[in-house]
C-alpha positions as a Python dict, from the first residue, in 0.01 Angstrom:
ca = {
    (1, 'X'): (0, 0, 0),
    (2, 'X'): (152, -72, -316),
    (3, 'X'): (308, 268, -438),
    (4, 'X'): (491, 257, -790),
    (5, 'X'): (597, 599, -818),
    (6, 'X'): (738, 876, -595),
    (7, 'X'): (721, 1244, -758),
    (8, 'X'): (952, 1492, -544),
    (9, 'X'): (984, 1847, -597),
    (10, 'X'): (1383, 1945, -610),
    (11, 'X'): (1439, 2294, -427),
    (12, 'X'): (1340, 2298, -83),
    (13, 'X'): (1233, 1904, -54),
    (14, 'X'): (1498, 1765, -164),
    (15, 'X'): (1758, 1999, -274),
    (16, 'X'): (1876, 2258, 9),
    (17, 'X'): (1972, 2579, -166),
    (18, 'X'): (1894, 2792, 122),
    (19, 'X'): (1583, 2950, -90),
    (20, 'X'): (1870, 3138, -342),
    (21, 'X'): (1642, 3098, -641),
    (22, 'X'): (1372, 3287, -452),
    (23, 'X'): (1593, 3545, -332),
    (24, 'X'): (1734, 3611, -682),
    (25, 'X'): (1411, 3642, -810),
    (26, 'X'): (1321, 3894, -567),
    (27, 'X'): (1673, 4099, -656),
    (28, 'X'): (1593, 4031, -990),
    (29, 'X'): (1216, 4193, -976),
    (30, 'X'): (1335, 4444, -745),
    (31, 'X'): (1580, 4588, -1026),
    (32, 'X'): (1314, 4642, -1228),
    (33, 'X'): (1152, 4892, -1015),
    (34, 'X'): (891, 4619, -850),
    (35, 'X'): (893, 4637, -461),
    (36, 'X'): (811, 4293, -331),
    (37, 'X'): (996, 4128, -22),
    (38, 'X'): (1075, 3764, -6),
    (39, 'X'): (799, 3666, 177),
    (40, 'X'): (596, 3773, -101),
    (41, 'X'): (786, 3600, -388),
    (42, 'X'): (760, 3310, -180),
    (43, 'X'): (405, 3320, -98),
    (44, 'X'): (286, 3375, -476),
    (45, 'X'): (616, 3213, -690),
    (46, 'X'): (716, 2928, -474),
    (47, 'X'): (688, 2592, -717),
    (48, 'X'): (562, 2771, -1031),
    (49, 'X'): (744, 2810, -1383),
    (50, 'X'): (973, 3107, -1300),
    (51, 'X'): (869, 3312, -1565),
    (52, 'X'): (484, 3196, -1466),
    (53, 'X'): (614, 3333, -1086),
    (54, 'X'): (713, 3672, -1217),
    (55, 'X'): (411, 3752, -1447),
    (56, 'X'): (209, 3636, -1078),
    (57, 'X'): (420, 3848, -847),
    (58, 'X'): (395, 4166, -1078),
    (59, 'X'): (14, 4132, -1095),
    (60, 'X'): (-31, 4148, -727),
    (61, 'X'): (307, 4384, -641),
    (62, 'X'): (336, 4571, -992),
    (63, 'X'): (151, 4730, -1217),
    (64, 'X'): (-25, 4654, -1548),
    (65, 'X'): (254, 4839, -1766),
    (66, 'X'): (527, 4599, -1550),
    (67, 'X'): (389, 4281, -1716),
    (68, 'X'): (594, 4394, -2023),
    (69, 'X'): (896, 4404, -1836),
    (70, 'X'): (850, 4010, -1696),
    (71, 'X'): (1081, 3880, -2013),
    (72, 'X'): (1357, 4097, -1911),
    (73, 'X'): (1319, 4000, -1558),
    (74, 'X'): (1343, 3621, -1604),
    (75, 'X'): (1658, 3676, -1878),
    (76, 'X'): (1845, 3842, -1604),
    (77, 'X'): (1685, 3626, -1311),
    (78, 'X'): (1849, 3322, -1523),
    (79, 'X'): (2190, 3520, -1566),
    (80, 'X'): (2171, 3596, -1186),
    (81, 'X'): (2107, 3226, -1088),
    (82, 'X'): (2398, 3074, -1263),
    (83, 'X'): (2602, 3316, -1119),
    (84, 'X'): (2464, 3239, -755),
    (85, 'X'): (2463, 2877, -812),
    (86, 'X'): (2835, 2843, -902),
    (87, 'X'): (2966, 3048, -615),
    (88, 'X'): (2713, 2872, -355),
    (89, 'X'): (2758, 2528, -200),
    (90, 'X'): (2445, 2339, -298),
    (91, 'X'): (2344, 1986, -83),
    (92, 'X'): (2092, 1735, -100),
    (93, 'X'): (1810, 1832, 208),
    (94, 'X'): (1863, 1577, 531),
    (95, 'X'): (1779, 1226, 423),
    (96, 'X'): (1680, 1274, 90),
    (97, 'X'): (1949, 1082, -56),
    (98, 'X'): (1880, 809, 155),
    (99, 'X'): (1507, 807, 120),
    (100, 'X'): (1543, 780, -269),
    (101, 'X'): (1808, 519, -254),
    (102, 'X'): (1560, 311, -14),
    (103, 'X'): (1281, 377, -257),
    (104, 'X'): (1474, 245, -564),
    (105, 'X'): (1615, -57, -390),
    (106, 'X'): (1241, -125, -336),
    (107, 'X'): (1150, -91, -705),
    (108, 'X'): (955, 247, -679),
    (109, 'X'): (1027, 491, -918),
    (110, 'X'): (1145, 797, -855),
    (111, 'X'): (1096, 1114, -1012),
    (112, 'X'): (1227, 1454, -961),
    (113, 'X'): (1019, 1717, -1111),
    (114, 'X'): (1078, 2132, -1089),
    (115, 'X'): (944, 2468, -1181),
    (116, 'X'): (1287, 2507, -1302),
    (117, 'X'): (1404, 2494, -1632),
    (118, 'X'): (1595, 2189, -1783),
    (119, 'X'): (1958, 2323, -1802),
    (120, 'X'): (1918, 2500, -1428),
    (121, 'X'): (1794, 2152, -1310),
    (122, 'X'): (2062, 1933, -1468),
    (123, 'X'): (2326, 2209, -1345),
    (124, 'X'): (2196, 2156, -968),
    (125, 'X'): (2231, 1750, -1014),
    (126, 'X'): (2501, 1763, -1134),
    (127, 'X'): (2666, 1980, -867),
    (128, 'X'): (2556, 1759, -605),
    (129, 'X'): (2630, 1455, -784),
    (130, 'X'): (2301, 1274, -821),
    (131, 'X'): (2293, 1036, -1147),
    (132, 'X'): (1980, 926, -1321),
    (133, 'X'): (1888, 556, -1272),
    (134, 'X'): (2105, 556, -927),
    (135, 'X'): (1933, 845, -727),
    (136, 'X'): (1637, 871, -981),
    (137, 'X'): (1464, 734, -1253),
    (138, 'X'): (1366, 1026, -1435),
    (139, 'X'): (1390, 1435, -1398),
    (140, 'X'): (1047, 1635, -1522),
    (141, 'X'): (1113, 2014, -1556),
    (142, 'X'): (885, 2270, -1658),
    (143, 'X'): (1014, 2286, -2002),
    (144, 'X'): (896, 1920, -2076),
    (145, 'X'): (496, 1995, -2086),
    (146, 'X'): (306, 2240, -2230),
    (147, 'X'): (134, 2318, -1886),
    (148, 'X'): (345, 2358, -1565),
    (149, 'X'): (248, 2326, -1188),
    (150, 'X'): (-47, 2355, -1072),
    (151, 'X'): (-145, 2160, -1375),
    (152, 'X'): (-69, 1769, -1349),
    (153, 'X'): (127, 1771, -1692),
    (154, 'X'): (482, 1694, -1522),
    (155, 'X'): (306, 1420, -1308),
    (156, 'X'): (94, 1273, -1594),
    (157, 'X'): (417, 1301, -1815),
    (158, 'X'): (579, 1063, -1605),
    (159, 'X'): (306, 797, -1541),
    (160, 'X'): (250, 780, -1944),
    (161, 'X'): (627, 731, -1957),
    (162, 'X'): (629, 442, -1721),
    (163, 'X'): (289, 293, -1843),
    (164, 'X'): (161, 394, -1511),
    (165, 'X'): (-226, 389, -1585),
    (166, 'X'): (-335, 410, -1191),
    (167, 'X'): (-299, 748, -1017),
    (168, 'X'): (-350, 586, -712),
    (169, 'X'): (-21, 460, -726),
    (170, 'X'): (179, 776, -721),
    (171, 'X'): (271, 1016, -446),
    (172, 'X'): (402, 1385, -501),
    (173, 'X'): (594, 1519, -227),
    (174, 'X'): (698, 1904, -234),
    (175, 'X'): (727, 2207, -39),
    (176, 'X'): (496, 2441, -172),
    (177, 'X'): (133, 2456, -194),
    (178, 'X'): (142, 2463, -576),
    (179, 'X'): (315, 2118, -515),
    (180, 'X'): (-8, 2008, -334),
    (181, 'X'): (-270, 2096, -549),
    (182, 'X'): (-62, 1932, -867),
    (183, 'X'): (-101, 1612, -677),
    (184, 'X'): (-438, 1688, -633),
    (185, 'X'): (-498, 1765, -966),
    (186, 'X'): (-316, 1452, -1060),
    (187, 'X'): (-547, 1276, -854),
    (188, 'X'): (-228, 1124, -681),
    (189, 'X'): (-306, 866, -362),
    (190, 'X'): (-159, 1116, -114),
    (191, 'X'): (-15, 1500, -148),
    (192, 'X'): (257, 1551, 121),
    (193, 'X'): (416, 1894, 197),
    (194, 'X'): (735, 1913, 358),
    (195, 'X'): (828, 2278, 576),
    (196, 'X'): (1192, 2202, 481),
    (197, 'X'): (1163, 2475, 196),
    (198, 'X'): (1005, 2769, 49),
    (199, 'X'): (619, 2781, 240),
    (200, 'X'): (527, 2745, 586),
    (201, 'X'): (337, 2462, 756),
    (202, 'X'): (12, 2719, 813),
    (203, 'X'): (96, 2819, 422),
    (204, 'X'): (101, 2460, 326),
    (205, 'X'): (-181, 2328, 533),
    (206, 'X'): (-421, 2599, 285),
    (207, 'X'): (-403, 2380, -13),
    (208, 'X'): (-525, 2040, 195),
    (209, 'X'): (-235, 1798, 205),
    (210, 'X'): (-263, 1456, 331),
    (211, 'X'): (28, 1500, 535),
    (212, 'X'): (291, 1695, 668),
    (213, 'X'): (648, 1596, 708),
    (214, 'X'): (937, 1800, 883),
    (215, 'X'): (1160, 1517, 770),
    (216, 'X'): (1160, 1320, 438),
    (217, 'X'): (1268, 1039, 622),
    (218, 'X'): (910, 1035, 802),
    (219, 'X'): (781, 894, 409),
    (220, 'X'): (956, 554, 456),
    (221, 'X'): (736, 533, 798),
    (222, 'X'): (466, 608, 628),
    (223, 'X'): (463, 361, 378),
    (224, 'X'): (553, 92, 575),
    (225, 'X'): (897, 18, 467),
    (226, 'X'): (1079, -10, 777),
}
């Protein structure tokens, strides 16, 4: 098969940060008097632009008055996350770096996309020393587009930038249902769930991915690149 581009989610898919973003999100929401567990945050907020994730979590676990707190929770979350990331050892997911380099060596574009804002995403990439045009070709964040996941905007943004007209030459890989929904909404050839991050195999299956993988290296086998 001729693939032009693979779009990878970051945290939980290519970046191993032990769910620190969602642990920080939970603590930030809890501090405003809204009771939600980490499991609840992961089930509702995984993969989403983080202000949108906060609003969706409040709708389920809070009340109508709590929605007015969303912006303040988001501000606290960003401040707390910066502190948490400074202290935490972030690393690439197992086999992620070799898979990205393998794809690029074969002239397949590698795009990283994320529900993070641009500053947070770049901070993470700098911390693990991943470089554009070496490890990946493009970073697309929720702040680059009008509509974040599950809308296909981040994928279509990348396709347009690289003049890819056929979405069946694109694969989306992510660790949450909303990643899968994003890929399906972009009409990608394959949507692939990975079990290394935010959501379980059973949760991923709810979004009907084409494949579920326990290791990113399985992507190379799937594409018959060995």
